[in-house]
N, C-alpha and C positions, 0 to 999 in steps of 0.2 A: 551863229553855228561857234564853237571853240575847235582851235588846232591848236597843235604842240608841234615844234619841232627840239627833237630831241638828240643830245652826242651823251651816249650814257658807254658804263665799262662792256657793254656786250656787243656791239660795234667798233668802238676805237680806241685805239691804243692810248696809252697818258700823254706821247707827245701831241697829238691834236685834240684828247681833251682839254689840255693846259690852254690851245689858242683859246677854247673855249668860254674860258672859265672865265668870271666876273666878280671884281672885288664889288666892294659894298657899293661904294659911291659909283663905277661902271654901271651896276643896275639899275641905280637912279636915275645915270644919265641917258640910260639906254630906252628907258621907260616914258624919260622924257620925250626924248624923239618920236617912238612909235605911238605914242598919245596922241602927235599931232598930225597921225595920217586918219584920213578917212574912210578909208577902208577898217580900221582895227578901233572897236569899240571897250577895248578891254585887254589888260596885261597884267601877267606873273611872271617873275623871274626866278624858277629854283635850279640854285646850285651849291652842288655840295661836293667833295673830292669823287665821287665818283660817273659826276654827270651832270651835264647842262643842261638844261629845257626852258624851254619860254613857252606860255602860252598864250593865244592871244583870241579873243573873239572877234567876230566882224562878220564883212560880206566873205564872198567868194578870193576877194583879190588881198585877201590881208596873207595868207601863205605867202605870195609871191612878193609883197613889199616888205613881208619880216624878213625874208631872204636876202634880198636888198639893203635891204638895212644893216642886218647883220655882216655880212659880208665887207663893207665898206668900214662899218665899225669898228671892226676886227683885223682889218687890214688882208682877206684873204681873197684870193679866188674862187668863188663858190665850187665853181666846176672839178675844184682840186680833192673840194672834202665832201663831196653829196654823197660819193659812195657811206659814206660813214655818220651818214643823219638817218634818222627815221623822224616821217612827217606822220601824224594822226590827225584824223578830223573826226566832227560828231562825237556818233555814238564810241568809235574807236577810240579818242581825246579823252572821254569822259572813263569809259574803263580803262584807259593807262593809266590816268590819274589815279583813280581810285585802287590799284595797284601798287604805284609809286609809294602811296601816302600810307598802304598797309601793309608798306614791307615786301610785297609778293617779288617785286624785280630788285630785290635788294643785292647784294654782293651774299650777304648776311640771310637765309629765308627767317622773315619775320623779324631782323632788326628793330626796332621801335625809333631811334635818335632818327630816323628821316621824317617821323611826324612831326617833331618841334621845328626843320627845318623847312618842314609844305606851310606850316602854322606862321613860320618866321617872315617868310618872302611873300603868304598871302597878306599878310598885317603891312607888310611896305604899302605894297600895290594898293590897299585899302585904307590907308592913310596918305597916298597920294592920292587917293581917289579914284585910280585908273582901273579898278574891278566893276564891271555893267551886272543888270538882275542874273543874268545867266553864270557866269565867274563866282558870284557872291555865293548863288544857290550852291552850284556845285562841289567846291572848293571847302566850302559849312559843312555838307553833306560827306566828303570824303573824309575828314578830321572828324566826324561823328562815328563814321562808320571802322575807322582806324581806334578810336579810343573803346569800342565796341569788342571790337577782335581783341584790342590789349584785356578786355574787363573779362570776355567770356568763355576766353580761351586759353591754353598755356601755350600758345605759337612762340612769345615774345621770351616767354619764362623758361624755355629750354635750353640751356646752351650747349652748343654745339663745338668750339674752339677748346684745346686744348687749355692754352692759356687762363680763360673762364674757369673753366673744368678746376684746376690746377688752385684759382684763386677763390672759390667755393669751399673746397676743403678746407682752406686753410678756415675762412668764417663759419665753420660750423665744427671745428675743432676747439672742446670743450680742456681749457687746462685750470679752471675755477682761479683764476686771476682775469683782471679786469681788462690788462695789455696782453699781449703775443709777440712775442718774440722771435721772427722770422729773419733766417738770413740766405739769399739768393747767390748759389754759387755762378757763376757768369751774369750777373746780371746788368754788363753792358752789352751781349749780346741783344738778338731780335727778339728771340724765345723772352729773355732772361728781364729786359726792358718792361714787355708785354707784362707780364706775370707782376713783377712790381709796380707796376702803373695802376694795375688789378688790383692788387692787394691796399694801395693807399688811399684809395677811392675811398674807405670807411674807414671810421674810427678807433680808435684801443689797438693797432699794428703799426709795431716800431720795426725798421726792415733793416738787419744789415748787409751791404754787398757787396762781394769778390770783384775784382776789377786786375788785371794781369799787368803792375806796373809797365812792365819794358814794353807795350805792345800802343804807342803813340796815340795810336790813331780811334783805340777803342774810348770814344768820352761815355761819361754816366748822364746823358739830358734830361735828367728829373729833377727839381729842384721840390725839396720838400724838408720841415723839420724834422720829419720822420723817418727819412732814410741816410745811411753813414754808408760811403764806401772804405772799405779796407784793402790790403794787398791780397790776392789771395794766395799767395805763402803765409800769412798769417791766418788763414780759415778754423786751424782747431783753435788757438787760443780763446775763440769766442765761442765754440760750441757749445761747451757744459751751460752757457749761460741762456743757450735758444730751446726755446718750444717746438718751431718746426724748421727744418733744413730742407732746402727746393735746389737741385741740381740741376743745370739745364745747361751744358759747356758743348763743343763740338768737335773737342778733344780726344785723342786717342786711348788714354791713360784714364785709371779710376780717382775722381776728385774726392772719394772717401773711402778707406778702409777699416776693416775689422780691425785690424793690429793697431791701428791710430785712434780709431776714434774709442776704441774699450780703453785707451790711457789716458783720456781726457777727461768721459764723462762721469764725473765724481757724484752727481746728482741721478738720482733712479726714478727720477717726475717720468710722467707721460711725455713722450715727445711722437712727433709726428716726422720723417722721413720723405720726400718725393722727388723721385730721379725721372725725368722727362727727357732723358738724352736717350742718341741712337748713335753708335752702340751704349750703354749704360756705363753711368758715372756713378756707378752706387755700387760697392762689394754687397752681394745678396746676405754673406755670411750676417752682416749687421742688424739685422731682424733678429738674430740670438740671443741681442741683447735686452734688459731688463726694462720695460715700460716701452719699448721701442718697435712702432707699426713702419712700416715701408711700403708704401705704394712705386710701382715700376710705369710707362710707359702704356704697357700692354691693360692695366687698370683700366686708364684713362682713356685709350681706347673704344676698349667695350662699354664703357658708360657713354664716348661720344657717338658709339652704333647705335645703341638703346634709344640713346635722345633723339637720335637720326628719323629710328622708327615713330619714339610719342611723336614727333615734330608733323612728322606726315600723318600721320593720323588729325592730329589737331588742324591741318590743314584744310582737309576735307571740310570740315566745323566751320572754319574761317572763308573759306570759298564759297559755301551758301548763306551767311552772314553776307558776304560781300555781295553776291547775286542779289539779295533781298534789296540790301543798302542801294545801288548801283541802278536796277529794276525801278524804283521809289525817287532817286535822281532823274531819272531820265522822263519821267512821268510828269514831274512836277515843271520841268524846264518846256516839255512839250504842246501841256497843258495851258501854260502860262497868257498864250495870245491872245487863248479864246475864252479866257476872262473878261479881257475888256474889251470883247465882240459881243457879250452877251445880249445887252440893245438889238441890236443888228441881226442875229443871229433869230431874233424872240421875232423880230417884224419880216425877216425872209418867211418864219413857217407858218407865221400868220395865215389861216383859210387852207392851207393845203392838206388832204387829208391825206389820214395817217396808210393806207393803203396803197396810194401812189408813193408816198413815201420809203415806204419796206419795200415793195417790187422793185424802185430806182436803186436800193442798197441791196438789195438781189443780185440784177443783173451786171452792177459795177463791182463785186465782189468774188475774190476765188473763194471757194466751199472751206477750206479750214477756218477762211477770215471771216464767212459770213456765219458759221457755227458761233463763232466768239459772238457776236452783235446778236445772236435769239436767242442765247444765253443770259447774254446781258439782260435783255429787254423782259426776259423771263423772271429774271432777281428782278428788278426793275419793277415788275407787275406785283411781284407777293410783298416787295417793299413798300409800296403804296398802299396794298391789302392791309396792310400791317397797319398802317400807319391811319 
């Protein structure tokens, strides 16, 4: 049977999650410790920024041994953190693995980064030869299920975050050139940093970001040949050269006004201005300038809401796929022991009358279970006759 001990964003604050985080060398060290336990036959450790989960298979004593070793390894009193732990066993552990791998349990519904993290965690244990038959089947099935959902639905292809939606607008903007020049006003802020990182994830984009020199605590933690930081006060000097300008500051004043912008825009080329600040950063009058399109936060919030509706519709389809794949995985695990027992079962049933077996089945099962068995017999009879 498989078990899972989970510490995640759903129940545990970051201070608790940090206590149970595993560095790469710690994963291997702890796997080695657990592999020496008689009650444990398989181990996989999954650790991300939002969760630490340890999957083990084995006997009923596997969970208690896991808890004891974890408390000792992390030097914590387990009694103090039990309220932050989720423990899954059997089919609930299998279902949890599938939900995690498919992105259903993530902070951002349907995100597929977790798929790569699960594959990596599984591969480490596979290389260390610490996964048994059951865990091999379940992790491979969970990964295949997540890939199918990614291919057959738009769940992971429908962005919700403002930063991602802004970056997508930039990616889709056509300026007729191979390179797009983008200014991010407020690049050192949280939103500005996220937008910039999203932008430089694709080729053909050069970012000029503004920072305020007087604020020493604001640093741009982005290392790229395609990002240049300039003083906020000098922003208008670069604007005529830009294809897209994004403003994401927390200040109370306009970062761009019609009067100042109209003085510096010499080229009447097509431009996109994006204002994601609340209150707004850009003077709405700038949209009167030739070739300029302005999108504000309301535009992106509407996009996000529409995408949420799409995502929820896709979730129904993804859930149906997961339930189908989950059922197949459980059947494979449950049926496996009987493959080895085929000869034993043949011998046990030899000479037994079919009537006696059927009446025994009838007396042992509930009515709903009996209906399933009898329907299976009907199907087998039809299959035999056709054969």
